[in-house]
N, C-alpha and C positions, 0 to 999 in steps of 0.2 A: 059913289065917291071914288074917283080914280084920279090918277095923275098928280098935278101940282097942288097937293094939300099943304096947308100951313100947319104949324104946331099950335095954333090958337085953339082955345076950347071950342068944341062942337056944340051940338044941341044940348040944352039943359046944363051947360057949363062943364060937360065932360071933356076930357082930353081926347084928341083924335089919334088912335093908333095908326101907324103907317102900313102895317101888314098883319096878317093873321099869325098868331104865335104857334099854330098847329101846322099849317100848310104853306105859309109864306105868301099867300095871295093878297092882293091889294084891294079887292072889291069888298069893302066893308060897309054895312049900313047900320044905323042906330036901331036898337031894339027897345021896346017899352019895358019889358020885364025880363030879367030883374033890372032894377034901376041902374042905369049907367052901362048897360050891356051893348055889345056889338055882334052882328051876325055876319059870318063869312059866306059870301055867295058861292064860293068854290066847294068848300068842304061842309057847308051848312051848320057849322058849329056856332054856338052862341057863347060868348065869353065876356068877362069883365076884367078890367085892369085896375089894380088898387095898390097904393103905397103901403108897405108893411111897416116901415119905420126907417130910421137912420142908424147906421152902424158907426157910432162915434167911439173914438179911442181917447186916451189921455192926451195924446198929441194934438187932437182936434180942439181941445178946450183952450180958451183964451186965458192968459196969466192974470 
């Protein structure tokens, strides 16, 4: 997976990261385990990306 990737979900509905968070390389491939994981071909790390939550303040709330 290189070059002009879109921000559309990849295999199994997972979001496609544009680069490795550890080394910055763009050669990423989906991994079966753990679910939703990606493998960096350069540094060989396997990682997942997940949303922790939203940081809402009182200003963000609608009246």
